[in-house]
C-alpha positions as CSV (number, residue, x, y, z in Angstrom):
1,X,64.3,90.8,-65.7
2,X,66.2,87.6,-64.9
3,X,64.7,87.6,-61.4
4,X,61.2,87.8,-62.9
5,X,61.6,84.8,-65.2
6,X,60.9,82.2,-62.5
7,X,57.8,84.1,-61.5
8,X,56.6,84.4,-65.0
9,X,57.2,80.7,-65.6
10,X,55.3,79.8,-62.4
11,X,52.4,82.0,-63.4
12,X,52.2,80.6,-67.0
13,X,52.5,77.0,-65.6
14,X,49.7,77.7,-63.0
15,X,47.5,79.2,-65.7
16,X,48.1,76.3,-68.0
17,X,47.3,73.7,-65.4
18,X,44.2,75.6,-64.4
19,X,43.0,75.8,-68.0
20,X,43.7,72.1,-68.5
21,X,41.8,71.2,-65.3
22,X,38.9,73.4,-66.3
23,X,38.7,71.8,-69.8
24,X,38.8,68.3,-68.3
25,X,36.2,69.0,-65.7
26,X,33.9,70.6,-68.3
27,X,34.2,67.5,-70.6
28,X,33.5,65.3,-67.6
29,X,30.4,67.3,-66.7
30,X,29.1,67.1,-70.3
31,X,29.7,63.3,-70.2
32,X,27.8,63.0,-66.9
33,X,24.9,65.0,-68.2
34,X,24.8,62.9,-71.3
35,X,24.7,59.7,-69.3
36,X,22.0,61.1,-67.0
37,X,19.9,62.0,-70.1
38,X,20.4,58.5,-71.5
39,X,19.1,57.0,-68.2
40,X,16.2,59.4,-67.8
41,X,15.0,59.6,-71.4
42,X,13.5,56.4,-72.6
43,X,14.2,55.3,-76.1
44,X,11.2,55.0,-78.4
45,X,10.1,51.6,-79.5
46,X,11.6,50.4,-82.8
47,X,8.3,49.6,-84.6
48,X,5.3,49.8,-82.3
49,X,2.8,49.0,-85.1
50,X,4.6,45.8,-86.1
51,X,4.9,44.8,-82.4
52,X,1.1,45.5,-81.9
53,X,0.3,43.4,-85.0
54,X,2.4,40.5,-83.8
55,X,0.8,40.7,-80.3
56,X,-2.7,40.7,-81.8
57,X,-1.9,37.6,-83.9
58,X,-0.6,35.7,-80.8
59,X,-3.6,37.0,-78.9
60,X,-6.1,35.6,-81.4
61,X,-4.3,32.2,-81.4
62,X,-4.2,32.1,-77.6
63,X,-7.9,33.0,-77.2
64,X,-8.9,30.1,-79.4
65,X,-6.7,27.5,-77.6
66,X,-8.1,25.2,-75.0
67,X,-7.3,26.4,-71.4
68,X,-7.1,24.9,-68.0
69,X,-8.2,27.1,-65.1
70,X,-5.5,25.9,-62.8
71,X,-2.8,26.5,-65.3
72,X,-4.2,29.9,-66.2
73,X,-4.0,31.1,-62.6
74,X,-0.3,30.1,-62.4
75,X,0.5,31.6,-65.8
76,X,-1.2,34.9,-64.8
77,X,0.8,35.1,-61.6
78,X,4.1,34.4,-63.5
79,X,3.3,37.0,-66.1
80,X,2.5,39.6,-63.4
81,X,5.8,38.8,-61.6
82,X,7.6,39.2,-64.9
83,X,6.1,42.6,-65.3
84,X,3.5,41.9,-68.0
85,X,0.2,43.4,-66.9
86,X,-1.6,43.9,-70.2
87,X,-5.2,42.6,-70.1
88,X,-4.4,40.2,-73.0
89,X,-1.0,39.2,-71.8
90,X,-2.2,35.7,-70.9
91,X,-3.7,35.1,-74.4
92,X,-0.6,36.5,-76.1
93,X,1.7,34.1,-74.1
94,X,-0.5,31.1,-74.8
95,X,-0.6,31.9,-78.5
96,X,3.2,32.4,-78.5
97,X,3.8,29.1,-76.9
98,X,1.5,27.2,-79.3
99,X,3.0,29.0,-82.3
100,X,6.6,28.2,-81.3
101,X,5.7,24.6,-80.7
102,X,3.9,24.1,-84.0
103,X,6.6,26.0,-85.9
104,X,9.3,23.7,-84.5
105,X,7.3,20.6,-85.3
106,X,6.6,21.7,-88.9
107,X,10.2,22.6,-89.6
108,X,11.4,19.1,-88.6
109,X,8.4,17.1,-90.0
110,X,8.7,18.6,-93.4
111,X,11.7,18.6,-95.8
112,X,12.5,22.3,-95.3
113,X,15.7,22.2,-93.3
114,X,16.5,18.5,-93.2
115,X,15.2,15.0,-93.9
116,X,11.8,14.6,-92.1
117,X,12.1,12.9,-88.7
118,X,8.9,12.4,-86.8
119,X,10.6,11.5,-83.5
120,X,12.9,14.5,-83.6
121,X,9.8,16.6,-84.6
122,X,7.9,15.4,-81.5
123,X,10.9,16.3,-79.3
124,X,11.0,19.8,-80.9
125,X,7.3,20.1,-80.4
126,X,7.7,19.5,-76.6
127,X,10.8,21.7,-76.4
128,X,9.0,24.5,-78.3
129,X,6.1,24.3,-75.9
130,X,8.3,24.5,-72.8
131,X,10.7,27.1,-74.1
132,X,8.5,30.2,-73.6
133,X,7.8,29.1,-70.0
134,X,11.5,28.9,-69.3
135,X,12.1,32.3,-70.8
136,X,9.2,33.7,-68.8
137,X,10.6,32.2,-65.6
138,X,14.0,33.8,-66.3
139,X,12.4,37.2,-66.9
140,X,10.4,36.9,-63.6
141,X,13.6,35.9,-61.8
142,X,15.6,38.8,-63.1
143,X,12.8,41.2,-62.2
144,X,12.6,39.8,-58.7
145,X,16.4,40.1,-58.4
146,X,16.2,43.8,-59.3
147,X,13.4,44.4,-56.8
148,X,15.4,42.6,-54.1
149,X,18.5,44.7,-54.8
150,X,16.4,47.9,-54.6
151,X,14.9,47.2,-51.2
152,X,17.8,48.5,-49.2
153,X,17.7,52.0,-50.7
154,X,13.9,52.0,-50.6
155,X,13.9,51.2,-46.9
156,X,16.3,54.1,-46.3
157,X,14.0,56.5,-48.1
158,X,11.0,55.2,-46.3
159,X,12.7,55.7,-42.9
160,X,13.6,59.3,-43.8
161,X,10.1,60.0,-45.1
162,X,8.4,58.6,-42.1
163,X,10.7,60.3,-39.6
164,X,10.1,63.6,-41.5
165,X,6.5,63.4,-40.5
166,X,4.8,61.7,-43.5
167,X,2.3,58.9,-43.0
168,X,3.0,55.4,-44.4
169,X,0.7,55.9,-47.4
170,X,2.2,59.2,-48.3
171,X,5.7,57.8,-47.7
172,X,5.1,54.9,-50.1
173,X,3.7,57.3,-52.7
174,X,6.7,59.7,-52.3
175,X,9.3,56.9,-52.5
176,X,7.6,55.4,-55.5
177,X,8.0,58.8,-57.3
178,X,11.6,59.2,-56.2
179,X,12.6,55.7,-57.4
180,X,11.0,56.1,-60.8
181,X,14.3,56.4,-62.8
182,X,16.6,54.5,-60.5
183,X,14.5,51.4,-59.7
184,X,11.5,51.4,-62.1
185,X,10.3,47.9,-61.2
186,X,9.8,48.6,-57.5
187,X,8.6,52.1,-58.2
188,X,5.8,50.8,-60.4
189,X,4.8,48.3,-57.7
190,X,4.7,51.1,-55.1
191,X,2.7,53.3,-57.4
192,X,0.2,50.5,-57.9
193,X,-0.1,50.2,-54.1
194,X,-0.8,53.9,-53.9
195,X,-3.5,53.6,-56.6
196,X,-5.1,50.7,-54.7
197,X,-5.2,52.8,-51.5
198,X,-6.7,55.7,-53.4
199,X,-9.4,53.4,-54.8
200,X,-10.4,52.4,-51.3
201,X,-8.5,49.1,-50.7
202,X,-7.5,48.4,-47.2
203,X,-3.8,49.0,-46.5
204,X,-3.2,45.4,-45.4
205,X,-4.8,44.1,-48.6
206,X,-2.8,46.4,-50.8
207,X,0.4,45.4,-49.1
208,X,-0.5,41.7,-49.4
209,X,-1.2,42.2,-53.1
210,X,2.3,43.8,-53.4
211,X,3.9,40.7,-51.9
212,X,1.9,38.4,-54.1
213,X,2.7,40.3,-57.3
214,X,6.4,40.4,-56.7
215,X,7.1,37.0,-55.0
216,X,10.2,38.4,-53.3
217,X,10.8,36.9,-49.9
218,X,12.4,40.1,-48.4
219,X,9.5,42.2,-49.6
220,X,7.0,39.6,-48.2
221,X,8.8,40.0,-44.8
222,X,8.6,43.8,-45.1
223,X,4.8,43.6,-45.8
224,X,4.2,41.3,-42.9
225,X,6.2,43.6,-40.6
226,X,4.2,46.7,-41.8
227,X,0.9,44.9,-41.3
228,X,1.8,43.8,-37.8
229,X,3.1,47.3,-37.0
230,X,-0.2,48.9,-38.2
231,X,-2.2,46.3,-36.2
232,X,-0.4,46.7,-32.9
233,X,0.2,50.5,-33.2
234,X,4.0,50.4,-32.8
235,X,6.4,53.0,-34.3
236,X,6.6,52.6,-38.1
237,X,10.0,54.4,-38.3
238,X,11.6,52.3,-35.6
239,X,10.3,49.1,-37.2
240,X,11.5,50.1,-40.6
241,X,15.0,51.0,-39.2
242,X,15.3,47.6,-37.5
243,X,14.1,45.8,-40.6
244,X,16.6,47.7,-42.7
245,X,19.5,46.6,-40.5
246,X,18.2,43.0,-40.6
247,X,17.9,43.2,-44.4
248,X,21.5,44.4,-44.8
249,X,22.7,41.6,-42.5
250,X,20.8,39.1,-44.6
251,X,22.3,40.5,-47.8
252,X,25.8,40.2,-46.4
253,X,25.1,36.6,-45.3
254,X,23.9,35.8,-48.8
255,X,27.0,37.3,-50.3
256,X,29.2,35.3,-48.0
257,X,27.2,32.1,-48.9
258,X,27.7,32.8,-52.6
259,X,31.4,33.4,-52.1
260,X,31.7,30.1,-50.2
261,X,30.0,28.3,-53.1
262,X,32.5,29.6,-55.6
263,X,35.1,26.9,-55.0
264,X,32.6,24.1,-55.6
265,X,31.2,25.8,-58.7
266,X,34.7,26.1,-60.1
267,X,35.3,22.4,-60.0
268,X,33.3,21.6,-63.2
269,X,35.0,24.2,-65.5
270,X,38.4,23.3,-64.1
271,X,37.9,19.6,-64.8
272,X,36.3,20.1,-68.2
273,X,38.2,23.1,-69.7
274,X,41.5,23.6,-67.9
275,X,42.8,20.1,-66.8
276,X,42.7,18.6,-70.4
277,X,44.9,21.5,-71.7
278,X,47.3,21.0,-68.7
279,X,47.5,17.3,-69.4
280,X,48.2,17.9,-73.1
281,X,51.0,20.3,-72.4
282,X,52.5,18.2,-69.6
283,X,52.1,14.7,-71.0
284,X,51.9,15.4,-74.7
285,X,55.6,15.7,-75.5
286,X,56.5,12.6,-73.4
287,X,53.7,10.6,-75.2
288,X,54.9,11.7,-78.6
289,X,58.5,10.6,-77.8
290,X,57.2,7.4,-76.3
291,X,55.4,6.5,-79.5
292,X,58.4,7.4,-81.7
293,X,60.7,5.2,-79.6
294,X,58.4,2.2,-79.1
295,X,56.8,2.4,-82.5
296,X,59.7,0.9,-84.6
297,X,60.2,-1.7,-81.9
298,X,56.6,-2.9,-82.0
299,X,56.6,-2.9,-85.9
300,X,59.9,-4.9,-85.9
301,X,58.5,-7.5,-83.5
302,X,55.5,-7.9,-85.8
């Protein structure tokens, strides 16, 4: 019996560790499944009816506002690049911009918040008119950044699809479906290219429309390469592989450039936020002692 005690202890210890490992792995699998469901399943909108009513109000205001054809074309392109493709998106944006500007002007020209100030109200009017454009530009920039970061994986999937025997059109459609949950922005653009091709648009025109809608330089280079490959009849898979390597080299160079700029960008927060605190800690006690010693002398001389 004494000889069996170590074996029993080893067996119980092994079973305990196996049970603990199984329990931890099962909890991890449940957590992973929950995270996947959170990514895949889209949350419903908070109040779609209220949002639709607000959009209709801004749309009515925007449709009655005077418009410039040149400005309308630029705003339409910026809205598309930001991901807003509703037919009335332009009217909603114009109405929102006018409403924000007038609301800022009325808040400062009337005694609601403070004493009326016409000059400050005019400044608020101009800022309220510019603010929606700034927000739209930031949204478009973020979307372009997401599309640019998704290009590397997209190119890998395109190379695999083309080398597996699919044509370029079918490869674009398949990659668009595969990237639906991982990179929804680029997936939507590729799906739109597929719809244009199914509608009878030439491949070169559909690809150029893709580059115009996104405004991403790397995607524009990819479109140019695909059009030239289709025109000259060269291997699409080889061209995509070379472009993928070039894109990754370019991304690494951009990362190195951003790292090199870090030192220069740190100068401003160091001077404004850290150096004053260092000066107070280093020179503060000496300055206090200096004032205490020289203060009575100066008052005695007076």
